[in-house]
N, C-alpha and C positions, 0 to 999 in steps of 0.2 A: 411037407416037402419044401415049402417056401420059407421055413423058419431061418434057414441059413442066411438069407438075404436081409433079415431084419435083426440079426444078432448085433448087439452093441460092440463097438471096437473096445477091446480090453485095455484097461489101465492107461487110458489116453489123456485124461483131463486132470490137471492138478486142482488143488483147492483154489477156487476162484473168488473166495470171499474178499470183498474190498475193505480195506482198513482205512476208514475215513480220516483218521488222525495223521496219517503219514503223508507229508507233503510230496508232491511230484517234483522230482529233480531231473533236470536235463543235462546233457553233456554237450560241450562245445568243442572247438578246435584244440583247446588246451586242457581238456578234462572237465570234471563236474563243475557246473555253474552254481553260484550261490542261490539261496532261496529267493532273494530279491531279483536277481537276474532272470531266473526261471519264470517268476511271476510276471515280469515285464514282457518277456517274449511271448508267453502264452496269451497275455492280454491282447497283443497285436494280432494274434491269429483269429480272434473272435470277430464277429460282425459288430460294427458300431451300433450300440443301442439295442442289441439282441439280448433279451433277458432269459433265454433258454439255458439250461444246464447240460445240454446234449454234449457239447464239446468236453466239458469237465468230466462227464461220466465216462466217455470213451477214453479220455486221457488217463483217468484213474485206473480203469481196467487194464490198459496197456502196461502201466507201471507195475501192476500186481503180478504179471506173468513172468516167471523166472526166465532169464535169458539175457540177451544183449540189451544195451541201454537205449533209451530214447535220445536221439542226437539232433541238435538244432543247427540252424544256419546252413542248410543244404539247398542246392538247386536241383529240381526234379523236372525232367522233360518227358512227356508222352511220345512214344514212337509207335505209330500205327501201321501195321503190316510190314512185310519183308523188305520191299525196296527202300523205304525211308530208314529202317533199322540198319540194313546192311551198309547204306551210304554213311551213316553216322559212325558205325563201328569201324569201317575201313578207313575213314578219315582220321579217327582217333589212333588207329594202328599206324597210319602213315606218319603221324607227328610224334610217335612215341620216342622217348630219348633214353630211358633207363631200362624198363622191363615191360613185358606183356604177360599176364597170367590169364589163361583162357580155359574154360571148362564147359563141355557140351555133351549132352546125351547122344545126339546124332551129329556126325560129321560125314557127309556124303562125298563120294568120289564123283562129283558132277561139276557143272560149270561154276556154281557158287562155291563148292568145296575147293575147287582148284584156285579160284580167285583169292580165297582166304589163305590157302596154302602158300601161294606165291607171295602174297603180302607179308606173311609171317616169316618166310624164308629171307626175303629182302631185308627185313629189319634185323633178323638174327645175324646175317652176314655184315650188316652195318654196325654191329656191336651192341644191339639191344637184345637183352636176354629174353627169350620166349620160353615159357613153361606151359605145357598143354596137357589137360586131362580129358580123356574121352571114355565113354561107357562101352564096355565090351559087347553087351547085348544090343544096345541102341545103334552102335556102329558096326554091327556084325557083317553087314553087306559090303562094307568098305574094305578093299584088299589091303593086306599088310604092306604092300609096296608103297601105298599112299603115305603111311606113317613112317616107313623106312626113309622115304625121301626127306621128310621133315627132320628126322634124327640125323641124317647125314649132313645137314646144314649146321648142326650144333644145337637144334631145338631139343629141350628136354620133353620127352613124351611119356606119359603114364597112362596105362590101360587100367580102368577101374574094374575091379572084381572080374578078372579074366574068366570067360566061359570055359576055356580049356582047363580041366582039373589039373593037368600036368604043370600049368603055369600059376595055379592058385596060390594065394597067400594065407597066412594064418588067419583063422576066422572066416574063411571063404564060405559063402552061402549063395547058391545059384540064383535065388529069387531076389537078392538085393541089387539095386541098380542106382546109378547116379543120374538122376533125371534133371539135374540143374543145368541152366544156361547162364553162364557168367563170364564176363570179360572185364578185367581190371587193367587199366593202362596207366603206368607210372605211379600207381597208388593214388591217383587223383581223379580218375573217372571210372565209374562202374556201370556196366550194362547188364541188365537182367530182365527176364520175362519168360515168354513161352516159345520164342523163336529159335529153332535149331539151325545148323548150317546145312542147308539143302535147297535145291532149286525149286522145290514145290512152293516156296515163298516168293518166287521171282516176280509175281504180279500182284498189284493191289486188289483189294476185295471190293472196292466201291466203284470200280470202273465197269462199264457195260461189257458183258461177256460176248465175245465174238462167236457167231454160230459154229464156226469150224475150230474153236479152241480145243486143244488137245487135252487139257485138264482144267478143272475148276480151280479158281484162285483160293488161297488159304487166308483166312481172317485171323490175325493174331496181334498181340500187344506186347510191347517191350518198354523199357525205361532206360534213360541215361541219367545218372546221378553224379553230381560233383559236390564236394564238401566233406566235412569231418566224418560222416557216416561211411565213407568209402573204406576207412580203416577196418570197419566191422566186416565188410564183404571180403576184403583182403585176408582177414583172419580166417574166414570160413574156407577160402581157397587153400590157404597154407595148412590148415587143420586136415583137410581131405588129403592133401599131398602127403603129409606125414603119416596119417593113419593107413594109407595105402602103401607105405614103405617106399615112397619115391626116393631116389638118391638125393642127398643134401642139395637144397637149392643154392645156386650161386649167390654170393654176397652182393646184394643190390639194395637200393633204397626203397624197400617195400612199404615203409611207413614214413613218408615225407611229412614235413610240417604242413598242416592243412590250413587252407584259407576259408574265411567266411564267404560262402558263395550265394546264399539265398536265405529264405525265411522258413523253409519247410522243416518240420519235425519228422524224422524218419527213424524207423526201427528196422534193422536187418534181422531176418529170421531164417535160420538154416536148420531144417529138421533132418535127422538121420535115423536109420533103423535101430541104432544102438541106444537111443534114448528111451526112458520109461514112458514118455508120452510125446506125441507130436505137438510141438509148440505152435505150429501154424494152425493145426486143427483146433487146439485149445483157444487160440486167439480169435479165430473166426467164430467159433461157437459163442464165446463171450460177447463179441461185438453184436452178433445177431440177437442174443438174449437181452442185450442192453438197448437194442434199437427202439426208438420212439416214433419215428415217422416213416422210414423207408429202408428196405433191404433190396438192393439190386445186385444179383449175382450173375456173372457170365462164366460159363465153364464148358470145356470140351467133353469131359468125361464125368458124368454125374451119376454116381452109384452110392447113394448116401447110407449111413447106418441109422439106427433108431434115434440117436441123440440129435443128429442133424435134421432128420425128418421132424422130430418133435419141436426143435427150435424154430423151424420155419413155420410150422402150423401154429405154434404158440404166438409167434410174431403177428400173424394174421388175426388171431383172437384178441390181441391187444390193440388192434386197429392200425397196425403197421402195413403200409403198402409193400407187399412182398412179391418180387418178380424174379423169375429164372429165365435167362437167355441161354438156350441150348442149341446144339447143331440139328439142322435138318438132314444133313448128310455127314458121314463120318468115315474115318479110315479103320474103324474097328466095329464090325457088325455086332459082335457079342456085347460090347459095352453099350452100343446104341440101343439094342433091344432091352438090355438089363435096365438102362436108364428109363426107358419108356414104361417099364413095368411099375414105376412109382407114380406115373402121371395121374391115374384115377384118384389115388389117395390124396395127392397134393391139390389137384383141382377141386376136389370135393371139400377140402378145408379152406379154399379161397385163395390159394397161391396161384398167381398168374404165370403162365408158361408161354414163352415165345420161342420159335425156331427160326434161326438165321437162314435166309434164302440166298441162293446164287453164290455161295461161298462155303468152304469147309471151315467151320468155326473151330479154332484151336486155342483161343485165348482163355486165360484164367485170371479173372479180375473180380473185384467187388467194390461197391461204394455203399456205405451205410450212413444214414442220417445226414448225408452231404458233408461229413467231416472225417469219416474213417474210410480210408481207401487201401486196397492192396492189389499188387500186381506181382506175378511170379510164375513159377513152374508147377505149382501144386494143383492137381486135379481134385475134384470132390469125390474121390473113390478110395477104396481100401488100399490099393497099391500105393498111392501117394502117401496115405496116412500111416502105413505100417511098414512097407518094404523099400520105399525109395528115399534117396537123398533129395531134398527139395530146397528151394531158396525163394524167398519172397521179401518184398519191401512193404512195410505198412507206413502210410503217409497220413499224418494228422493235420488237418487244416481245411478251411472252407474254400480257399482259392483253388487248390488242387482238386478238392472234391467237386467243385463246379465243372472243371474240365472233364472229370470222370463221368459226371452225369450227362454232359453233352455227348460224349463218346457213346454212352449207353443208349441215349435217345436216338442217335444216328443209326446204331445197330437195330434198334426196335423198328425204325422206319423201313429197314430192309428185311424185316422178319414177319412171320405169320403167327398170329395169336391162336393158341390151341384152346378151344372151348370144351367144357365137359360133355355137352350134348354131342358134338361132332366126334369127340374122342370115343365115346361109348358106341359109336356106329362103325368103328374100325373093323377090319376083316378078321375072320376066325384065324387065318394063318398068322396074322400079326400077333394075335393074342397068344397063340401057341409058342411063337418065337420068343415073346417077352417072358412067358412063364419058364421056358427052358433056360433062357439066359439068366434069369433071376437066381436059379440054383447055383450058378457059378459066381455070384456077386462078390463073394469074399476073395476070389482068386483072380479077379480081373486086374 
């Protein structure tokens, strides 16, 4: 009865064999860099005097996965929780001069949704073209009047995969959703991560909760990126717009000349249900399988397939410190119990599991060996890997990796470690719920 939950995701991983003779080539603001330039930049990213080959190993596997290029000279900023993220996004919108491209799974008709709506309308009326994509299912509770108001101001609004069959487009499938959260401003700044447009993110997750608080704070992570890789995120937005048959986008400067903004090497990854395999899934699996010292994963919805389970257990067997940071509370009980149905197997193999307390964990991040990091919209479940449009950034480098590790450790300080002994003493009712939820693992 439980075999469904352990079946491998079909045709998801390409040939990941590394070809050692192929030099890693980076792209800059003006296209591919020479081998000499690439080598010089990569050398700067390594720790002085560090004779490990961990960085080279992760760089090589990134280069082998088919998809968008590794792009250098970017500035990447961590944005932790909703308040900081919304301030940064609204400030960027306020100073937009040419266009704003925004894509979000959920846009609520609440205080935060209204704040963004008014900001976008003001820019549209000031001559800045706004193009907006929202997911039909994710934003199903938002009244049509909310989006009509945006349209009336001149904003181009596109509903992704309309639930209503009468409005469906060619290739419509009910189960496909646009789970991305992306904002591109003037083609020069990109914001992405796990944060939707909703008032549930209005409070930070590290503040002490008031006894009379109406709701628990949400813990999430977002990114602000500037530099040449923004072109890749812009391309992903435009591709979605065109595939969903949005009306032709107004002629704007969507791909301006990019400046060298920092030293981060970044890869934009956008997975869609149309692909033969999920690039994000393949990339993460390869990074875990190549890990030499540590695998730190934070995820809101953890319903792994056999390949991911095996990768985590094999990492422990190699002596890799493997840790999962998962929610103590969730907005989906079915996913919550399905996730917990894997705890015994993972704990028995030596994987360390922690549950974030006093906040609803919604982040989707990873840091591996201190040099390979990712932040985005992708959950570690079947829906993200098979049915959703997702978007992630992979950042290679030890400076950013150190920031990711500090963030992970701060979350661990607010978490509870789950031990195998305590886990096996859980209630019968919890076991029944886990077993029942596991049956539906591939449909979550």
